[in-house]
N, C-alpha and C positions, 0 to 999 in steps of 0.2 A: 228575268232572263227569258229570251225568246229563242226557240229553235224550231227547225223544220222537221216535220214528221218524216219527210223523204230522207233527210240527213240521218235521223235516228235509225230508220230502216236499212240504211246502208251498213250500219254496224250490227244491228240485231233486227231480225225480221220475223217476229212471231206471226203465225197464221191467224190473226185476229183483225177485226175492223178498227177504225180510228177511235170510236167511242170506247171499246173495250181496252184499247191501248192507253187511252187517257185515264181510265179507271185504274189500270195496273200501275201506271206511273204514280198516281195519287196514293195507292196502297203501299208503294215502295218508299213513301215519305216525301215525294216531291209534288206538292199540290199543284194541280193544273187550274190556273185561274180562268183560262178561256182558250178557245180555239178560234182562230181568225184566218182569213185568206192570207197567203204570202204576199199577194199584190192586189192593187185596186182592180176595179172592173174596167177592162179595156179590150178592144179588138182592133184588127187591121194594122198591127205593128209587126214588122218583119226585120230580119237581119239585112243590112245593106252595107255597101262599101263606098266611102267618099273617094271618088275617082279624081275630081278636081276640087280645089279649094282656093279661092282668091278673095281679095279685099272687095267689099261692096263699094261701088263708085260714089255712093251718096251717103254713106254712114261709116264712121270710124270703127264702131264696135260690132259691125255685122260682116259676115262672110257670105259669098255666093258660091254654092257648091253644085257639083253634078254627082249624083248618087246612083249606084247600080243596086237595084233591088231584085234583079233577076227577070225583069220585064223586057219588052222589045226595045225600049230606049232608056236612056239615063234621065233621072228626074232632076229638075232644077229646084234646089231648096236653099232658102236664105236661113242662115243660122247665126246666133249671137253668142254661142258658147266659146269660151277662151281656148278650149282644148280641141276644137275642130281642126282637122288637118287631112291632107291627102293620104290615102292608104289605110285610114282608120276604118275598122268594122264598127258599125253603130246600130242602134235600134231606131228604125224609121217608121213613123206613123204616116201611112199613105193617105191620099185623098179618100174620104169616106170613113176613115178610122174614127173610133169614139174612145176618148180617154176618160179617166176618172173625173167625176163631176159633170158628166154628159157633155164634154167638150168635143165638138165635131171638127175634124180636120177638113178644110176646104181649100181650093186653089185661091191664091191671093197674090197681090203685089205688095211688096214691102219696100218702101222708098223707091218705087219704080221698077223693081226687079221681081220677076215671077217666082213664086214659091209653090211647089206642088207636093207639100208634105211638111214633116217636122222631124228633126233629129232630137231624140228624147233623152232626158235625164232620168235617173231612178225616181226622183221626186214626181216628175210628170206622169209616171206610170203607177204611182202609189206604192212603190216597193220600199222606199225609205225616204227620209227627209233630205237626202243629199241632192242639192241642186247646184253644186259647184261647176258642173259641166255635163256634157252628154255622156252617155254610157259608152265605155271603151270595151269592146268585145275582143276576144282572142283572134289572132290572124287567121286561124283555121275555121272560124265560125262560117257555116254554109249560107251563102247569100240566098235570100228569098225565104228562109225558114221562119215560121211563126216564132216570135220572140218568147211567147209563153212556153212553147215546146222546147226551144233551145235552152232557156233558163230553168226549165222544169218547174214552172209556176202553175201548171194546170193540175197537177196530181194531188198535192197535199197541202193542208192548212198548216200553219205554224202553231205551236203550243206555247202558252205563256205560263211560266212557273213562278210561284211566289218567291220574292227575294229572301224571305225569312227561311225558307226551306232549301234554297239552292246550295248554301255552304254545307249543310248536312248531307245533301245528295252527293256532292263532289267528294266529301270526306268518305262517305260510304263506298263510292266507286273506287277511290284510291285504296281503301282498306281491302276491298275484294280483289283488286288487281294484285296487291302485294301478297295476299294469302294464296293466290293461285300460282305465284312464282316459285 
C-alpha cells in the first residue's frame, strides 16, 4: 500500500520530520518498506487550457490544439490523446521542459504541423502507470501554475507499507475509532 506523507499530515501532523514519522509508523505496526518521490524527476510543466482542438489534417489519431499556458501567445501543440478537447485544463510540458528519463521537449513538426510542447499523461510525468490519456485537471486550476506545485508533488515523498501489516493497521485504526465513539 502506498500513501502520501502530505495526505497523512492532513489528518495528523506531528511536529516531527519525515524520518521520525516513518519510524513511528513502523513502531505502530505498519512497516515502512521504503520512501520514494511521489512523481518522477521533471521540470518545465505547467497548468494549461486547451483553447482550440481540431483534427490533424494528415493523421486520423492526432489533434492540433492551441493551448494557453499564461504566456503572451497560445502554443500550437499536436496531441494524440483520445480525451483531448476544447476547454480542458491540462499538464503542459513547454519547450525546454525535461521529463523523466531525461526526455527534453523541443519544438517539432508532427506530420507537417508545428508542436511547441506536449500535453502530458500521469505516466509521462512518472506519477503513475496510467497512460490512457492526458491529465484532466479541475476547471479552476490556475493557468501557468507549475504542475508540481498545483498537484502538491514537491513537498512529500510517499511511504510504502508492507502488504502483510496493512490489514493489521486498518483493523487497529478501526478499533481505535470505535473506542473513541
